[in-house]
Residue, then its C-alpha position, 0 to 999 in steps of 0.5 A: m297186626t299181622k306180618l303181612f300188613e306190617p309197613y316195610t321200609l327200604r331206604g327212605l321209602t316205606l311201603p304200607n304192607r308186604i304185598a306187591v303186585s308182581p310185574m305182569c305183561q298185559y300186551s296191550a300197548k301201542l308203540g309202548m304207550a300206557n293207556d286206559w287198560h293199564l290205568v284200570h288194571l294197575g289202579s284196581r290193584a292199588v285200590g285192592g290194597a297192595g302196598l307196592v304196584i310194579v308195572e309190567a316189564t317195560a322195555v328200555t328200547a323198542e327192540g327190547r319188547i317181548t311183543a310189539e304190544d309191550l309197554g316201553i320207556w325208551s322215549d320222553e313221550h312215554v313218561e306222561p301216560l305212565r305219570r297218570i298211572t303213578r298219580f292214581i296209584e299213589a292217591q290210593g296209598a300205594v307205591a308205584g314201581v317199574q320193572l326195566a327190561h330188555a327181552g333179548r333173544k325172546a323179543s319180537t313174539w306174538q301176543p300169547w292169546l293169538g295161539r302162535h308161538g315163536s318170532v313174528p316175521i319181519g314182514a308181519g311187523g317183527w324185528t331181528p332180536v339181539g342177544p349175547s350169542t347167536i343162539a335161538f331160544d327154540p327152533e321157532h324163535a329167530v336167531p338173534t344178532a350177537l351184541d358187540e361192545a358198542g351194542i352192549a354200551r347202548v344197552i347200558q345207556a338205555f337202562v340209565e335213560a329209562a331209569e331217569r324217565s321212570l323217576a320223571a314218571g313218578f315211580k318210587v321203586a325201580e327193578v332191573h329185570a334179569a330173570h325169565g330168560y330175557l337179555l340180562h339173564q341170557f348173559l348170566s346163563p351158560l345155556s344162552n351165553q357162549r361168548r369168548d370175550a369179557y362178557g362170556g365164559s367165567f362166572d365173573n364175565r357172565i355177570r359183568l353186564l348185569l353188574q354194569v347195568t345195575e351200577a349205572v342205574r343206581g348212579v342215577w336212581p336217588d339215594d333215598l329210593p330203593l332199587f330191586v333186581r329180579l333174578s331167576a335163581t335156577d334154570w332148572v337144567e343141568d349146567g345152567w345157571n344155579p342157586d349157588e351162583t344166584v347167592e354169590l351174584a346177590r352179594r355182589l349186587k348188594a355191594l352195588g346198592v341193590d336193596l332187594i332181590d326179587v327171586s323167581s326161576g326158569g325162563t331160559a331153557v325150553n326143556a326145563e322140568i320145573p317142580t311147581g307147587p305152592g310156594y315152590q320158589t320160596q326156598f331160593a328167596e330164603r337162601v338169598r336172604r340168609e346167605a347173601g344178607i340182602a332182603s328178598g321177595t318171593v313169588g310163585m303159586i302163593t295163593e292163601p293169606v296164611q301161606a303168605e303170612h307163614i313165609l314172612r314169619t319164618g324169615q323166608a322172604d321180606l316181601i310177597l309178590l303176587a301175580r296170577e292170584l291178583l289177576r283172579d282177585p284184585y282185592w286179595p289184600l283186603h280179603a286177606a286182611d279179613e281172613l287173617g282177622d287184621r282190622s287195621v287195614p282200611w278199605p277204600a271209603q267208597y267200599a267200606r260199608a260192605a267191607h267185611r263178610d260178617t256185615p249184616i246184609r240188611k244194614v248194607l242194603i239199607s245204607y245204599d237206599 
């Protein structure tokens, strides 16, 4: 068996393989409600062989949505539409995960395909975002309202209630989103956090909110189910959040009961120059795994099965998260098993007669007559 298709156990949960669907916003919900698009989009990745299917950034409050069309889990009404999806994912042999998120100062923006940048005006359905400080993401984004201590307390409670609803919706993995320039990352980075209270300034102060959110979520998330945290390992800007801080933060998160760090990068600074290329973020996942002593997941321009297998075999990460490649090919895991020669991976019974490229075409055609 290849490493990529080896089962992976975290706490009392075993994933059937090391391939995860990275959370990818679809900007297709109304009032935060999951619908048929989400069912087919996520369900097809489960059919395609991914071991873990993580739902897109799911807002813990209405004001925490990136766009008005984001998924949400701020009310009990959101639970059943999501439960419909987790049931289907589980029926395909995969595990359903949820990413709990708050966009902070990057909230209230346009759907990306509309070609409009920045904040949606209040008169057009937008709202005033919140953040650690009154610093806009860029000149086209609204200046956020700085959260006071009462607002911070409400954010923490919103994550807790979202975790409880996620459990009711059937999710088996919860991930706290503290990356890509969204609210919890905004508190981490000195580029976006210029507070002078207990939540700003020093490293210990800037990580305080994420630690409080994580501890509170872990407190309601079952002991036998894993908790992930997604971090941006670096802002890619001098004097921004950096990999050394990420490693130390990962140590602190492990002590709070986090099981895996989902390692990404960037998102806070518009002027960041990011040296993208195949596997460009695996170096950070490897550092977290080695130096913090916690499992790590890696994401970013991982496209080839051999590349993914190499990452796992060389100890750079424990989990491969795929994003754009799974948008291009929902059946990438099944094709990867074929390419790597791993015949231990079953195709869905409905597709099995055409599973492998070396199947004679005449036999396939006859079997469907």
